[in-house]
C-alpha positions as a Markdown table, in Angstrom:
| # | Residue | x | y | z |
|---|---|---|---|---|
| 1 | Met | 213.7 | 154.0 | 58.2 |
| 2 | Glu | 210.8 | 152.2 | 56.5 |
| 3 | Thr | 209.3 | 149.1 | 58.0 |
| 4 | Asp | 209.7 | 147.2 | 54.7 |
| 5 | Glu | 213.4 | 147.2 | 55.2 |
| 6 | Val | 212.8 | 145.0 | 58.3 |
| 7 | Asp | 210.3 | 142.9 | 56.4 |
| 8 | Ala | 212.9 | 142.3 | 53.6 |
| 9 | Leu | 215.1 | 140.6 | 56.2 |
| 10 | Thr | 212.3 | 138.4 | 57.4 |
| 11 | Gly | 209.1 | 138.3 | 55.4 |
| 12 | Leu | 206.2 | 139.8 | 57.2 |
| 13 | Ala | 203.3 | 138.1 | 55.4 |
| 14 | Thr | 204.7 | 134.6 | 55.5 |
| 15 | Tyr | 202.9 | 133.0 | 58.4 |
| 16 | Asn | 201.3 | 130.5 | 55.9 |
| 17 | Val | 204.8 | 129.9 | 54.5 |
| 18 | Leu | 206.0 | 129.2 | 58.0 |
| 19 | Ile | 203.2 | 126.6 | 58.6 |
| 20 | Glu | 203.9 | 125.0 | 55.2 |
| 21 | Tyr | 207.6 | 124.9 | 56.0 |
| 22 | Leu | 207.0 | 123.1 | 59.2 |
| 23 | Glu | 204.0 | 120.9 | 58.2 |
| 24 | Asp | 205.9 | 118.1 | 56.5 |
| 25 | Ser | 208.9 | 118.2 | 58.7 |
| 26 | Val | 209.3 | 115.9 | 61.7 |
| 27 | Pro | 211.2 | 116.8 | 63.8 |
| 28 | Ala | 211.2 | 120.6 | 63.9 |
| 29 | Glu | 211.9 | 123.4 | 66.3 |
| 30 | Val | 210.4 | 126.8 | 66.6 |
| 31 | Leu | 212.0 | 129.8 | 68.4 |
| 32 | Tyr | 209.5 | 132.7 | 69.2 |
| 33 | Ile | 211.1 | 136.0 | 70.2 |
| 34 | Glu | 209.5 | 139.3 | 71.2 |
| 35 | Ile | 211.4 | 142.5 | 71.6 |
| 36 | Asp | 210.4 | 144.5 | 74.7 |
| 37 | Glu | 208.8 | 147.7 | 73.4 |
| 38 | Pro | 211.4 | 149.5 | 71.3 |
| 39 | Ala | 208.8 | 152.3 | 70.9 |
| 40 | Arg | 209.7 | 153.5 | 74.3 |
| 41 | Phe | 212.8 | 155.2 | 72.7 |
| 42 | Asn | 210.6 | 157.2 | 70.2 |
| 43 | Asp | 210.0 | 160.1 | 72.5 |
| 44 | Ala | 213.6 | 160.7 | 73.0 |
| 45 | Phe | 215.0 | 159.9 | 69.5 |
| 46 | Gly | 212.2 | 160.3 | 67.0 |
| 47 | Tyr | 209.0 | 158.7 | 65.9 |
| 48 | Asp | 210.6 | 155.9 | 63.8 |
| 49 | Thr | 213.3 | 154.9 | 66.3 |
| 50 | Asp | 211.6 | 151.6 | 67.0 |
| 51 | Lys | 211.8 | 150.7 | 63.3 |
| 52 | Arg | 215.5 | 151.5 | 63.1 |
| 53 | Ile | 216.2 | 149.5 | 66.2 |
| 54 | Leu | 214.3 | 146.5 | 64.7 |
| 55 | Leu | 216.4 | 146.8 | 61.6 |
| 56 | Tyr | 219.6 | 146.8 | 63.7 |
| 57 | Phe | 218.3 | 143.8 | 65.6 |
| 58 | Cys | 217.4 | 141.9 | 62.4 |
| 59 | Glu | 220.7 | 142.6 | 60.7 |
| 60 | Asn | 222.6 | 141.3 | 63.7 |
| 61 | Leu | 220.4 | 138.3 | 64.1 |
| 62 | Ser | 220.7 | 137.4 | 60.4 |
| 63 | Thr | 224.5 | 136.9 | 60.9 |
| 64 | Leu | 223.7 | 134.0 | 63.4 |
| 65 | Leu | 221.4 | 132.1 | 61.0 |
| 66 | Asp | 222.3 | 129.2 | 58.8 |
| 67 | Asp | 219.5 | 127.4 | 57.1 |
| 68 | Glu | 216.7 | 128.4 | 59.5 |
| 69 | Leu | 213.5 | 130.2 | 58.3 |
| 70 | Phe | 213.3 | 133.7 | 59.8 |
| 71 | Val | 209.8 | 135.2 | 59.9 |
| 72 | Arg | 208.3 | 138.4 | 61.3 |
| 73 | Ile | 204.8 | 137.7 | 62.6 |
| 74 | Gly | 204.0 | 140.8 | 64.6 |
| 75 | Thr | 205.1 | 144.4 | 65.3 |
| 76 | Tyr | 207.9 | 143.3 | 67.6 |
| 77 | Ser | 207.6 | 139.5 | 67.3 |
| 78 | Phe | 209.6 | 137.1 | 65.2 |
| 79 | Val | 209.8 | 133.4 | 64.6 |
| 80 | Ile | 212.8 | 131.3 | 63.6 |
| 81 | Ala | 212.0 | 127.7 | 62.5 |
| 82 | Lys | 214.4 | 124.9 | 61.9 |
| 83 | Lys | 213.6 | 121.6 | 60.1 |
| 84 | Asn | 215.2 | 118.3 | 61.0 |
| 85 | Pro | 217.5 | 119.4 | 63.9 |
| 86 | Ser | 219.9 | 116.6 | 64.8 |
| 87 | Lys | 218.9 | 116.7 | 68.4 |
| 88 | Pro | 216.5 | 118.5 | 70.8 |
| 89 | Gly | 217.5 | 122.0 | 71.8 |
| 90 | Glu | 219.5 | 123.1 | 68.8 |
| 91 | Leu | 217.6 | 126.4 | 68.7 |
| 92 | Lys | 218.5 | 126.9 | 72.4 |
| 93 | Leu | 222.1 | 127.4 | 71.3 |
| 94 | Leu | 220.9 | 130.1 | 68.9 |
| 95 | Ala | 218.7 | 131.7 | 71.6 |
| 96 | Asp | 221.7 | 132.0 | 73.9 |
| 97 | Lys | 223.6 | 133.8 | 71.1 |
| 98 | Ile | 220.7 | 136.2 | 70.5 |
| 99 | Ile | 220.5 | 137.0 | 74.2 |
| 100 | Asn | 224.3 | 137.6 | 74.3 |
| 101 | Gln | 224.0 | 139.9 | 71.4 |
| 102 | Leu | 221.2 | 141.8 | 73.2 |
| 103 | Arg | 223.4 | 142.3 | 76.3 |
| 104 | Glu | 225.8 | 144.3 | 74.2 |
| 105 | Pro | 224.7 | 148.0 | 73.9 |
| 106 | Met | 223.4 | 149.4 | 70.6 |
| 107 | Asn | 225.2 | 152.5 | 69.5 |
| 108 | Phe | 222.4 | 154.7 | 68.3 |
| 109 | Glu | 223.4 | 158.2 | 67.1 |
| 110 | Gly | 226.1 | 158.3 | 69.8 |
| 111 | Asn | 223.9 | 156.9 | 72.5 |
| 112 | Leu | 224.2 | 153.5 | 74.1 |
| 113 | Leu | 220.8 | 151.8 | 74.1 |
| 114 | Tyr | 220.0 | 148.4 | 75.5 |
| 115 | Met | 217.3 | 146.1 | 74.0 |
| 116 | Thr | 215.7 | 143.3 | 75.9 |
| 117 | Ala | 213.6 | 140.3 | 74.7 |
| 118 | Ala | 211.8 | 137.2 | 75.7 |
| 119 | Ile | 212.3 | 133.9 | 73.9 |
| 120 | Gly | 210.2 | 130.7 | 73.9 |
| 121 | Ile | 211.2 | 127.5 | 72.2 |
| 122 | Ala | 209.1 | 124.5 | 71.2 |
| 123 | Ser | 210.2 | 121.2 | 69.7 |
| 124 | Ser | 208.4 | 118.4 | 68.0 |
| 125 | Phe | 210.8 | 116.0 | 69.8 |
| 126 | Tyr | 208.5 | 116.4 | 72.8 |
| 127 | Gly | 205.2 | 115.6 | 70.9 |
| 128 | Phe | 204.1 | 118.9 | 69.3 |
| 129 | Tyr | 203.5 | 117.5 | 65.8 |
| 130 | Ser | 201.0 | 120.1 | 64.5 |
| 131 | Ala | 202.8 | 123.1 | 62.9 |
| 132 | Ala | 200.3 | 125.6 | 64.2 |
| 133 | Thr | 200.4 | 124.0 | 67.7 |
| 134 | Leu | 204.2 | 124.1 | 67.6 |
| 135 | Val | 204.2 | 127.8 | 66.9 |
| 136 | Arg | 201.5 | 128.4 | 69.6 |
| 137 | Gln | 203.6 | 126.4 | 72.2 |
| 138 | Ala | 206.7 | 128.5 | 71.4 |
| 139 | Glu | 204.6 | 131.7 | 71.8 |
| 140 | His | 203.2 | 130.4 | 75.1 |
| 141 | Ala | 206.8 | 129.6 | 76.3 |
| 142 | Met | 207.8 | 133.2 | 75.2 |
| 143 | Lys | 205.0 | 134.7 | 77.4 |
| 144 | Lys | 206.2 | 132.6 | 80.3 |
| 145 | Ala | 209.7 | 133.8 | 79.8 |
| 146 | Lys | 208.4 | 137.4 | 79.7 |
| 147 | Arg | 206.6 | 136.8 | 83.1 |
| 148 | Glu | 209.9 | 135.6 | 84.6 |
| 149 | Gly | 211.9 | 138.8 | 83.7 |
| 150 | Thr | 214.0 | 140.2 | 80.9 |
| 151 | Asn | 216.2 | 138.4 | 78.4 |
| 152 | Arg | 214.8 | 135.1 | 79.6 |
| 153 | Ile | 214.6 | 131.8 | 77.5 |
| 154 | Val | 211.9 | 129.2 | 78.2 |
| 155 | Leu | 212.1 | 125.8 | 76.5 |
| 156 | Cys | 209.0 | 123.6 | 76.3 |
| 157 | Gln | 210.5 | 120.2 | 77.1 |
| 158 | Glu | 207.3 | 118.2 | 77.5 |
| 159 | Asn | 203.8 | 117.9 | 76.1 |
| 160 | Arg | 201.8 | 118.9 | 79.1 |
| 161 | Gly | 198.6 | 117.6 | 77.4 |
| 162 | Phe | 197.3 | 121.1 | 76.5 |
| 163 | Ser | 197.5 | 121.5 | 72.8 |
| 164 | Phe | 196.1 | 124.6 | 71.0 |
| 165 | Glu | 192.8 | 122.8 | 70.6 |
| 166 | His | 192.8 | 122.1 | 74.4 |
| 167 | Glu | 193.4 | 125.8 | 75.1 |
| 168 | Leu | 190.5 | 126.7 | 72.9 |
| 169 | Lys | 188.3 | 124.3 | 74.9 |
| 170 | Leu | 189.6 | 125.8 | 78.2 |
| 171 | Leu | 188.8 | 129.3 | 76.9 |
| 172 | Arg | 185.2 | 128.2 | 76.2 |
| 173 | Asp | 184.9 | 126.4 | 79.5 |
| 174 | Ile | 186.2 | 129.0 | 81.9 |
| 175 | Pro | 182.9 | 130.9 | 82.5 |
| 176 | Arg | 181.2 | 127.6 | 83.4 |
| 177 | Ala | 184.1 | 126.5 | 85.6 |
| 178 | Ile | 183.9 | 129.7 | 87.6 |
| 179 | Glu | 180.1 | 129.3 | 88.0 |
| 180 | Asn | 179.9 | 125.7 | 88.9 |
| 181 | Gly | 182.9 | 125.4 | 91.2 |
| 182 | Glu | 185.4 | 123.5 | 89.0 |
| 183 | Ile | 187.7 | 126.4 | 89.8 |
| 184 | Tyr | 188.0 | 126.2 | 93.5 |
| 185 | Phe | 190.4 | 127.6 | 96.2 |
| 186 | Val | 193.0 | 126.2 | 98.6 |
| 187 | Tyr | 195.0 | 127.9 | 101.3 |
| 188 | Gln | 198.6 | 127.6 | 102.2 |
| 189 | Gly | 199.3 | 128.6 | 105.8 |
| 190 | Gln | 202.0 | 131.2 | 106.7 |
| 191 | Tyr | 203.8 | 130.6 | 110.0 |
| 192 | Asn | 205.3 | 133.4 | 112.1 |
| 193 | Tyr | 208.4 | 132.5 | 114.1 |
| 194 | Ala | 208.0 | 135.2 | 116.7 |
| 195 | Gln | 204.4 | 134.3 | 117.5 |
| 196 | Lys | 205.0 | 130.5 | 117.0 |
| 197 | Ala | 201.7 | 130.2 | 115.2 |
| 198 | Phe | 200.0 | 130.4 | 111.8 |
| 199 | Thr | 199.1 | 134.1 | 111.3 |
| 200 | Gly | 197.8 | 134.0 | 107.8 |
| 201 | Ala | 197.5 | 132.0 | 104.5 |
| 202 | Glu | 197.8 | 132.6 | 100.8 |
| 203 | Met | 194.7 | 131.8 | 98.8 |
| 204 | Leu | 195.4 | 129.9 | 95.6 |
| 205 | Ala | 193.0 | 129.0 | 92.7 |
| 206 | Arg | 192.8 | 125.5 | 91.3 |
| 207 | Trp | 190.9 | 124.0 | 88.3 |
| 208 | Glu | 189.8 | 120.4 | 88.1 |
| 209 | His | 188.4 | 120.1 | 84.6 |
| 210 | Pro | 185.9 | 117.2 | 84.1 |
| 211 | Val | 187.7 | 116.1 | 80.8 |
| 212 | Leu | 191.2 | 117.4 | 81.0 |
| 213 | Gly | 191.8 | 116.9 | 84.7 |
| 214 | Asn | 194.0 | 119.2 | 86.7 |
| 215 | Val | 194.7 | 122.5 | 84.8 |
| 216 | Pro | 197.7 | 124.3 | 86.3 |
| 217 | Pro | 197.2 | 128.0 | 87.3 |
| 218 | Asp | 200.0 | 129.1 | 84.9 |
| 219 | Ile | 197.8 | 127.8 | 82.1 |
| 220 | Phe | 194.3 | 128.9 | 83.1 |
| 221 | Ile | 195.1 | 132.3 | 84.7 |
| 222 | Pro | 196.6 | 133.7 | 81.4 |
| 223 | Leu | 193.6 | 132.2 | 79.6 |
| 224 | Ala | 191.3 | 134.0 | 82.0 |
| 225 | Glu | 193.1 | 137.3 | 81.3 |
| 226 | Lys | 192.9 | 136.6 | 77.5 |
| 227 | Ser | 189.2 | 135.8 | 77.6 |
| 228 | Gly | 188.2 | 138.7 | 79.8 |
| 229 | Met | 187.2 | 136.3 | 82.6 |
| 230 | Ile | 189.8 | 137.4 | 85.1 |
| 231 | Thr | 187.5 | 140.0 | 86.7 |
| 232 | Pro | 184.7 | 137.4 | 87.3 |
| 233 | Leu | 187.4 | 135.1 | 88.7 |
| 234 | Met | 188.6 | 137.9 | 91.1 |
| 235 | Asn | 185.0 | 138.6 | 92.1 |
| 236 | Lys | 184.5 | 134.9 | 93.0 |
| 237 | Thr | 187.8 | 134.9 | 94.9 |
| 238 | Leu | 186.6 | 137.8 | 97.1 |
| 239 | Ile | 183.2 | 136.2 | 97.7 |
| 240 | Glu | 185.0 | 133.0 | 98.8 |
| 241 | Val | 187.4 | 135.0 | 101.0 |
| 242 | Ser | 184.3 | 136.5 | 102.8 |
| 243 | Lys | 183.0 | 133.0 | 103.5 |
| 244 | Met | 186.5 | 131.9 | 104.9 |
| 245 | Tyr | 186.6 | 134.9 | 107.2 |
| 246 | Lys | 183.2 | 134.0 | 108.7 |
| 247 | Lys | 184.5 | 130.4 | 109.4 |
| 248 | Leu | 187.7 | 131.8 | 110.9 |
| 249 | Glu | 185.7 | 134.1 | 113.2 |
| 250 | Glu | 183.6 | 131.2 | 114.3 |
| 251 | Lys | 186.8 | 129.4 | 115.4 |
| 252 | Gly | 188.1 | 132.5 | 117.2 |
| 253 | Phe | 190.8 | 133.5 | 114.6 |
| 254 | Asp | 190.0 | 137.2 | 114.4 |
| 255 | Asp | 193.4 | 138.5 | 113.2 |
| 256 | Phe | 194.1 | 135.8 | 110.6 |
| 257 | Ser | 195.2 | 137.4 | 107.3 |
| 258 | Ile | 194.5 | 136.1 | 103.9 |
| 259 | Ala | 196.6 | 137.0 | 100.8 |
| 260 | Leu | 195.5 | 136.6 | 97.2 |
| 261 | Asn | 197.2 | 137.4 | 93.9 |
| 262 | Leu | 196.0 | 140.5 | 92.1 |
| 263 | Ser | 196.3 | 140.5 | 88.4 |
| 264 | Phe | 197.8 | 143.7 | 87.0 |
| 265 | Gln | 195.2 | 143.7 | 84.3 |
| 266 | Val | 192.4 | 143.7 | 87.0 |
| 267 | Leu | 194.2 | 146.2 | 89.2 |
| 268 | Met | 194.4 | 148.8 | 86.4 |
| 269 | Glu | 190.8 | 148.4 | 85.1 |
| 270 | Glu | 188.8 | 151.6 | 85.4 |
| 271 | Ser | 186.0 | 149.8 | 87.2 |
| 272 | Phe | 188.2 | 148.0 | 89.7 |
| 273 | Leu | 187.8 | 150.3 | 92.7 |
| 274 | Asp | 184.0 | 150.5 | 92.3 |
| 275 | Asn | 183.7 | 146.8 | 91.9 |
| 276 | Val | 185.9 | 146.0 | 94.9 |
| 277 | Thr | 184.1 | 148.6 | 97.0 |
| 278 | Phe | 180.8 | 147.0 | 96.2 |
| 279 | Leu | 182.1 | 143.6 | 97.2 |
| 280 | Leu | 183.6 | 144.9 | 100.4 |
| 281 | Asp | 180.2 | 146.3 | 101.4 |
| 282 | Ala | 178.1 | 143.4 | 100.1 |
| 283 | Tyr | 180.1 | 140.6 | 101.7 |
| 284 | Gly | 181.3 | 142.2 | 104.9 |
| 285 | Leu | 185.0 | 142.4 | 104.0 |
| 286 | Gln | 185.5 | 146.0 | 105.4 |
| 287 | Gly | 188.2 | 146.0 | 108.0 |
| 288 | Lys | 189.3 | 142.4 | 107.4 |
| 289 | Pro | 193.1 | 141.7 | 107.3 |
| 290 | Leu | 193.2 | 141.1 | 103.5 |
| 291 | Thr | 196.4 | 141.4 | 101.4 |
| 292 | Phe | 196.7 | 141.8 | 97.7 |
| 293 | Glu | 199.9 | 140.3 | 96.2 |
| 294 | Ile | 201.5 | 141.8 | 93.1 |
| 295 | Met | 204.1 | 139.8 | 91.2 |
| 296 | Glu | 207.3 | 141.7 | 91.0 |
| 297 | Asp | 207.8 | 141.1 | 87.2 |
| 298 | Thr | 204.4 | 142.7 | 86.4 |
| 299 | Ile | 205.4 | 146.0 | 87.9 |
| 300 | Pro | 205.4 | 148.4 | 84.9 |
| 301 | Asp | 208.1 | 150.8 | 83.8 |
| 302 | His | 205.6 | 153.7 | 83.8 |
| 303 | Leu | 204.8 | 154.0 | 87.4 |
| 304 | Glu | 202.7 | 157.2 | 88.0 |
| 305 | Ser | 199.3 | 155.7 | 87.3 |
| 306 | Phe | 200.3 | 152.4 | 88.9 |
| 307 | Thr | 201.4 | 154.0 | 92.2 |
| 308 | Thr | 198.2 | 156.1 | 92.2 |
| 309 | Arg | 196.2 | 152.9 | 92.0 |
| 310 | Leu | 198.1 | 151.3 | 94.8 |
| 311 | Asp | 197.4 | 154.3 | 97.0 |
| 312 | Glu | 193.7 | 153.9 | 96.2 |
| 313 | Val | 193.8 | 150.2 | 97.1 |
| 314 | Lys | 195.5 | 151.0 | 100.4 |
| 315 | Ala | 192.9 | 153.6 | 101.1 |
| 316 | Leu | 190.3 | 150.9 | 101.0 |
| 317 | Gly | 192.0 | 149.2 | 103.9 |
| 318 | Phe | 194.0 | 146.5 | 102.1 |
| 319 | Ser | 197.6 | 145.5 | 102.7 |
| 320 | Leu | 199.9 | 145.2 | 99.7 |
| 321 | Ala | 202.7 | 142.7 | 99.1 |
| 322 | Val | 205.3 | 142.3 | 96.3 |
| 323 | Asp | 205.4 | 138.6 | 95.4 |
| 324 | Asp | 208.4 | 136.6 | 94.2 |
| 325 | Tyr | 210.7 | 139.5 | 95.3 |
| 326 | Gly | 214.2 | 139.2 | 93.9 |
| 327 | Thr | 213.3 | 137.6 | 90.6 |
| 328 | Gly | 212.2 | 140.8 | 88.7 |
| 329 | His | 213.7 | 144.2 | 88.3 |
| 330 | Thr | 212.1 | 146.3 | 91.1 |
| 331 | Ser | 214.2 | 149.4 | 91.7 |
| 332 | Leu | 214.9 | 150.1 | 95.3 |
| 333 | Thr | 213.6 | 153.6 | 94.6 |
| 334 | Tyr | 210.2 | 152.0 | 93.8 |
| 335 | Leu | 210.1 | 150.4 | 97.2 |
| 336 | Leu | 210.6 | 153.8 | 98.8 |
| 337 | His | 207.4 | 155.1 | 97.1 |
| 338 | Phe | 205.1 | 152.1 | 96.8 |
| 339 | Pro | 202.7 | 151.9 | 99.7 |
| 340 | Ile | 203.5 | 148.2 | 100.3 |
| 341 | Asp | 203.6 | 146.3 | 103.6 |
| 342 | Tyr | 205.2 | 143.0 | 102.7 |
| 343 | Leu | 208.0 | 141.6 | 100.7 |
| 344 | Lys | 207.6 | 137.9 | 99.8 |
| 345 | Ile | 211.2 | 136.7 | 99.2 |
| 346 | Asp | 211.3 | 134.2 | 96.3 |
| 347 | Arg | 211.9 | 130.5 | 97.0 |
| 348 | Ser | 215.1 | 130.6 | 94.9 |
| 349 | Phe | 216.8 | 132.5 | 97.8 |
| 350 | Val | 215.5 | 130.0 | 100.4 |
| 351 | His | 216.3 | 126.7 | 98.6 |
| 352 | Asn | 219.5 | 125.2 | 100.1 |
| 353 | Ile | 220.2 | 128.4 | 102.1 |
| 354 | His | 221.9 | 126.1 | 104.7 |
| 355 | Gln | 224.5 | 125.1 | 102.0 |
| 356 | Asn | 224.8 | 128.3 | 100.0 |
| 357 | Arg | 226.4 | 131.2 | 101.8 |
| 358 | Arg | 225.7 | 133.6 | 98.9 |
| 359 | Asn | 222.0 | 132.8 | 99.2 |
| 360 | Phe | 222.2 | 133.5 | 103.0 |
| 361 | Leu | 224.0 | 136.8 | 102.5 |
| 362 | Leu | 221.5 | 137.9 | 99.8 |
| 363 | Phe | 218.6 | 136.9 | 102.1 |
| 364 | Lys | 220.1 | 138.8 | 105.0 |
| 365 | Ser | 220.6 | 141.9 | 102.9 |
| 366 | Ile | 216.9 | 141.8 | 101.9 |
| 367 | Ile | 215.9 | 141.4 | 105.6 |
| 368 | Asp | 218.1 | 144.4 | 106.6 |
| 369 | Met | 216.7 | 146.5 | 103.8 |
| 370 | Ala | 213.1 | 145.6 | 104.7 |
| 371 | Asp | 213.8 | 146.5 | 108.4 |
| 372 | Ala | 215.1 | 149.9 | 107.2 |
| 373 | Leu | 211.9 | 150.5 | 105.2 |
| 374 | Asp | 209.6 | 149.1 | 107.9 |
| 375 | Leu | 208.4 | 146.2 | 105.6 |
| 376 | Lys | 207.4 | 142.8 | 106.8 |
| 377 | Ile | 209.0 | 139.7 | 105.3 |
| 378 | Ile | 207.5 | 136.4 | 104.2 |
| 379 | Ala | 209.9 | 133.8 | 102.9 |
| 380 | Glu | 208.5 | 131.3 | 100.4 |
| 381 | Gly | 209.5 | 127.8 | 99.6 |
| 382 | Val | 210.5 | 126.5 | 103.1 |
| 383 | Glu | 210.6 | 122.8 | 102.4 |
| 384 | Thr | 213.4 | 121.3 | 104.5 |
| 385 | Arg | 214.3 | 121.4 | 108.2 |
| 386 | Glu | 217.9 | 122.4 | 107.4 |
| 387 | Asp | 216.7 | 125.6 | 105.5 |
| 388 | Asp | 214.2 | 126.3 | 108.3 |
| 389 | Ala | 216.9 | 126.1 | 110.9 |
| 390 | Ile | 218.8 | 128.8 | 109.2 |
| 391 | Leu | 215.8 | 131.0 | 108.6 |
| 392 | Gln | 214.9 | 130.9 | 112.3 |
| 393 | Gln | 217.9 | 133.1 | 113.0 |
| 394 | Phe | 215.6 | 135.9 | 111.7 |
| 395 | Glu | 213.0 | 135.7 | 114.4 |
| 396 | Asp | 210.5 | 138.3 | 113.2 |
| 397 | Ile | 209.7 | 136.9 | 109.8 |
| 398 | Thr | 206.9 | 134.7 | 108.4 |
| 399 | Val | 207.5 | 131.6 | 106.4 |
| 400 | Gln | 205.5 | 129.7 | 103.8 |
| 401 | Gly | 206.2 | 126.3 | 102.4 |
| 402 | Tyr | 205.5 | 122.6 | 102.4 |
| 403 | Leu | 207.5 | 122.0 | 105.6 |
| 404 | Tyr | 204.8 | 124.0 | 107.5 |
| 405 | Cys | 201.7 | 123.6 | 105.4 |
| 406 | Lys | 200.7 | 122.3 | 102.0 |
| 407 | Pro | 197.9 | 124.0 | 100.2 |
| 408 | Leu | 194.7 | 122.8 | 101.9 |
| 409 | Arg | 190.9 | 123.2 | 101.4 |
| 410 | Ala | 189.3 | 125.6 | 103.8 |
| 411 | Glu | 188.0 | 123.0 | 106.2 |
| 412 | Ala | 191.4 | 121.2 | 106.3 |
| 413 | Leu | 193.2 | 124.5 | 107.0 |
| 414 | Leu | 190.8 | 125.3 | 109.9 |
| 415 | Lys | 191.4 | 121.8 | 111.3 |
| 416 | Arg | 195.2 | 122.4 | 111.0 |
| 417 | Leu | 194.9 | 125.7 | 112.8 |
C-alpha cells in the first residue's frame, strides 16, 4: 500500500495550508494525534504493514469528520483543525470518538490488531491566538498525553504563559540556568511508619527564571531532553546529592536515602555508566543509599537492552524504584525480572482512600503483590489525616506527601529532620 494513498486522505505537504486556515480564524481548535508505532507490526506481517494500518485508520477517522481540516504532518502524526467552534471543547468530543474507534480491534488479514494513540487539544478560547502556537500547544498536550499512558487525551485549558516563543527562550536559557543556579533542588521527606521517622527524601528540580518566573518541571524537563541538556542537568543533580550527603552525615543521618528521577533518555545513553562511575568516584557517592526512580510510563516495549542497563545500574550500588506505579502498563512479568527495590504507588490510589473502598482494595492488592516479590512500598500523595489513618494499617510502608513534608530546600529539610 503506497503512502500517497494515506496522503490523499489528508494532505501531507499542507502545514502551510493548515497555518493559513487557522490564521484568520478566532476562535479555533486544533487536535494533534500521534499513532503509537504501527511499524512494530512490520516484522510479523510485512514491511508495508504500517502504511496499510495508517490507511485503515485514516479511512475510519474520515467518517467522523464534518467540516474540519485533516492534515498529516509527520510519519505517524496528524492534525485536525476546526474553525469557529461554537464552544470550547468541540474537538474533545471528536477525540473521544477516535479513541473509541481505536479500542475496537482492526481485522488485518484475519488477525486482530490493536492500535493506540495519544491526543492533544489546544483551543484559542484559552488565549492561544497565534496559529503556529496553537499547533505547538496541541503537540505539547499530545506529548503529555503520551507520558500519561496509552489512548489518553490531554486538553490545554489555560494559557500557562509559555508560548512557543517562550519555549524557544527557555531552550536557549537552560545551559545558563544549570550553571548559575536558577535551576535548583528541593527535597520532599519520606516517612516510614514502622520506624516512626523520616528515612529518605525525593530530590526535585525547580527553575526560577529571572524573566518568566517559576517554570514547572513538566515544561523544562522535556525541553532539557529536547536540547540535549538533560545529561548536564543529571550531572549537576548528582553533584548536589553529594553535597547533601555530607550535610546529612554531619548531622548524624548516615542511612538517609535520597531518590531522584532518572530520564529514560539519560539511562540509555552509551556514555551513561562511564559518566556516573566518574561522578561516584569524584564526589564520594560510592556506597551511599541513592535510588534512581524510573517513571512507569517510560518503560519501553522492547525490554532486553533496558533490563541489561538496569542490571548495570544495580551493579554500581544504586537502588531502583518504579515511580507512579499503577498509571502505566507495566506487566507483572516485568516486575519479576526487573532488578527493582521499590514501587511508588501513584497518588491516584491514595486520594480519598478512606472513602473509596475500590481504591483501598487496589492499594492492598499492590501491597500484597509487593510483599510476595520482596519489594518495598512508598505511597505518594498523602495529604489528609483521614487517608493517612487508613494507610497506617499497612505498618511497614513509607509515605510521601504534603501531610508529612512539603518540598523543602536542603537546609530546611535538615532542620525538619
